[in-house]
C-alpha positions in Angstrom: -3.8 4.6 -41.2 -2.7 1.3 -42.8 0.0 0.9 -40.1 -2.6 1.3 -37.4 -4.8 -1.4 -39.1 -2.1 -3.7 -39.3 -1.2 -3.3 -35.8 -4.8 -3.9 -34.7 -4.9 -7.1 -36.8 -1.7 -8.4 -35.4 -3.1 -7.6 -31.9 -6.3 -9.3 -32.7 -4.5 -12.4 -34.0 -2.2 -12.4 -30.9 -5.1 -12.5 -28.6 -7.0 -15.1 -30.3 -3.7 -17.3 -30.4 -3.4 -16.6 -26.6 -6.8 -17.7 -25.9 -6.5 -20.7 -28.0 -3.4 -21.7 -26.4 -4.7 -21.0 -22.8 -8.3 -22.5 -23.1 -7.8 -25.2 -25.7 -4.2 -26.5 -26.1 -2.9 -26.4 -22.5 -5.9 -28.2 -20.9 -5.7 -30.9 -23.8 -1.9 -31.2 -23.5 -2.4 -31.2 -19.6 -4.8 -34.0 -19.8 -2.6 -35.8 -22.0 0.4 -35.4 -19.8 -1.6 -36.7 -16.7 -2.9 -39.7 -18.7 0.8 -40.6 -19.8 2.1 -40.4 -16.5 -0.6 -42.7 -15.1 0.3 -45.5 -17.4 3.0 -47.7 -15.5 6.0 -48.5 -17.4 5.1 -46.3 -20.5 8.1 -43.9 -19.8 10.5 -46.8 -19.1 11.3 -48.7 -15.7 14.2 -46.6 -15.0 14.1 -43.2 -13.7 16.4 -41.8 -16.3 13.7 -39.6 -17.9 12.8 -38.0 -14.7 16.4 -36.8 -14.1 15.1 -34.1 -16.6 11.5 -33.7 -16.1 11.4 -33.3 -12.3 14.1 -30.5 -12.2 12.3 -28.7 -15.2 9.1 -29.0 -13.2 10.5 -27.7 -10.1 12.1 -24.9 -12.1 8.8 -23.8 -13.7 6.9 -24.1 -10.5 9.3 -21.9 -8.6 9.4 -19.3 -11.2 5.6 -19.1 -12.2 4.7 -16.3 -9.7 3.8 -13.3 -11.4 2.8 -15.0 -14.6 -1.0 -15.2 -15.7 -0.4 -19.1 -16.1 -0.4 -21.6 -13.3 2.6 -23.9 -12.9 0.6 -26.8 -14.4 -0.3 -24.7 -17.4 3.2 -23.6 -17.7 4.4 -27.2 -17.6 1.9 -28.1 -20.3 2.9 -25.2 -22.5 6.8 -26.1 -22.1 6.1 -29.8 -23.0 3.8 -29.0 -26.0 6.2 -26.5 -27.4 8.9 -29.0 -27.1 6.7 -31.7 -28.7 5.9 -29.3 -31.6 9.5 -28.3 -32.2 10.5 -31.8 -32.4 8.0 -33.0 -34.7 8.2 -30.0 -37.0 12.0 -30.3 -36.8 11.8 -34.0 -38.0 9.8 -32.8 -41.1 12.5 -30.3 -42.0 11.2 -26.8 -40.9 14.2 -24.5 -40.3 12.4 -22.5 -37.5 11.5 -25.4 -35.7 15.1 -26.6 -35.8 16.2 -23.4 -34.4 13.3 -23.6 -31.7 14.6 -27.1 -30.9 18.0 -25.8 -30.1 16.9 -23.2 -27.9 14.3 -25.8 -26.2 17.4 -27.9 -25.5 19.6 -25.3 -24.1 16.9 -23.9 -21.9 15.7 -27.3 -20.7 19.4 -28.1 -19.7 19.8 -24.6 -17.8 16.4 -25.3 -15.8 17.7 -28.7 -14.9 21.2 -27.4 -13.8 19.4 -24.7 -11.9 16.9 -26.9 -10.0 19.0 -29.8 -9.5 20.5 -30.0 -5.9 24.1 -29.6 -5.6 26.4 -31.4 -6.2 24.5 -33.1 -8.7 23.6 -30.2 -11.1 26.3 -31.2 -13.7 25.4 -34.8 -13.8 21.6 -33.7 -14.4 22.6 -31.3 -16.9 24.8 -33.8 -18.8 22.1 -36.4 -18.9 19.7 -34.0 -20.2 21.9 -32.9 -22.9 22.6 -36.5 -23.7 18.9 -37.2 -24.1 18.3 -34.1 -26.0 21.2 -35.0 -28.3 19.9 -38.6 -28.9 16.4 -36.9 -30.0 18.3 -34.3 -32.3 19.5 -37.1 -34.3 16.1 -37.6 -35.6 15.2 -33.9 -35.6 18.2 -33.0 -37.8 18.3 -36.1 -39.6 16.9 -34.9 -42.9 19.3 -32.0 -43.5 20.5 -32.2 -47.0 22.4 -30.0 -48.9 21.4 -29.1 -52.4 23.8 -30.1 -55.2 24.5 -27.3 -57.5 25.2 -28.5 -60.8 27.5 -26.1 -63.0 26.8 -26.3 -66.8 29.8 -26.5 -69.1 
């Protein structure tokens, strides 16, 4: 009986979290992404950042069929999870650091898969370079504890 109540509680929490993500976070992040993209020059005058962003968007759009999220919602979830992993990794969360690594690997894979040949390796390499530069901040506060051995 206790296991059944636990499963019901977990299911209820997951349903509420899903509703919160879909109806509150995704529209908010989607509006923020549109506002940021509308500001000229904010992401830089070069197209370097779009080497990574456009293939990820193409990949998510082409693979969104069969999901309950639209391609725009899927993009907003992807961006918000990356931002959340990055911020939490910067403050020292071990789980977020693992998520940040997985986010980087999956983003690079999407860029490689959605970039036309023969440029897929260049796109993937630039994506990994940008991710590695951000990772300097995400992993910058890793400290090892000094162990003092008493005499």
